C-alpha positions, 0 to 999 in steps of 0.5 A: 916904243921903248924898242924906238926909243933906245934905237934914237938914242944910240942913234945920236950916239952914233953922231956924237962919237963922230964929234968927240973923236974929231971924225968931224969939227965941233964948233963950241960957243957960250951960253950966258951962263959960260956953259958951253954949247957946241953942234954936237949938241944941237944935232942931237936935240934936232933928231931928238926932237923929231923922232920923238915928234913923230912918234909921240904927236900928242906929247910935249917937247922941251929941250935944254937947248930950245927952251923957246918952246916953253910957254906956259900956257901950254899943257905941262901935264905930261910932255917929254924933257930932254938933254941931249947931250949932257956933260958937254964939258966932259964931251970938250974935254975928251972924258967919256962920261957924257950921256943922252937923257930923255926923261917922260913927265907925268904931272911932274914926275919923272915916269920914264927914264934913259940916259945913253951914253956913248963912248961904251954903249951903255944904255940905262931906262926904265920899264913896267917900273923896274931899272935896265942896263943893256950892255953888249947886247945883253940886259939886265935887270938893275937894283941900289946897293946898301954899303958901308962903308958906302961910295960918293959920287962927287962933279967934277965941277961944282964946288963941293967944299961945304959937302965935305963937313957933312959927310963928316957922319958917313966916315968910312967913304970912298969919293969919286969923282965922275961927270953928268948923270951917269952919277945917277946910272951907278946909283942905280946898278948899286956902285954909287950910294950916295950922289948929292949936289948942293946948288940949283939943277937943271929940271933935265939934268936930273929927270931920266937919273931920277927915274932910273934910281927911283925903278933901282929902289932908290931915291931922290929927294930934295933938303926938304925931304920933298921930291923933285918938281918937273913942272916946269917954270921960266928958270927950269930948275928944282934946289939941291938933292941927294940920289940914294941907296937908302934911307940911312943917307937921308937921314944923315944929309938932314942931320948935318944940314946941307942947304939948298 
């Protein structure tokens, strides 16, 4: 099944790139929270849902682009959690960091994750409790890397003003502004040591990255030192979190009292 899912995300990525390169006209609308959604988001959702439904007809499916699939009375002990186009702002603004995210959730925990970066044609995924990177036809196992001073990833768009005070004790460090779930992937392969996020996050934004970082030997925790919970609820939210390569960043993170 892994091979079929990797083929699937590459197929979706090929279509997204047609929109990205303006080979196909991209209509943009806005959700209630003023975040953009494009025709490409919806097409990617439909392809993934249809293919996964054929591959695993007995497993429920939840995607950012069709939350009407959620019903509190459904059995959500095991389900697919999808973000068909993560980093829509990057996509619309012609930044190359948008991704396709697929995670399998079992008992509230992501047990499988794949993230595809179409612009670079790079796959990150888990297999047999290990994390892998596939590029130019070659795959290699990836691991988090402890490095001092640390490289820290922050989002382009989210309010990070409280983070800098919290990171004071980690100086000297380097900050990299990166979009989408690619931040998780860079933690997993050792290029980034810490990715902190203040404020609530949607479960589909983090599930695949959570699985990949964990399989690579890293940690993804809330500010209360708890794993993120992926049992879906009516708001589909988790609190602020951090993904890190090393327990030392967890200690500094909490000492500086970053709140949710």
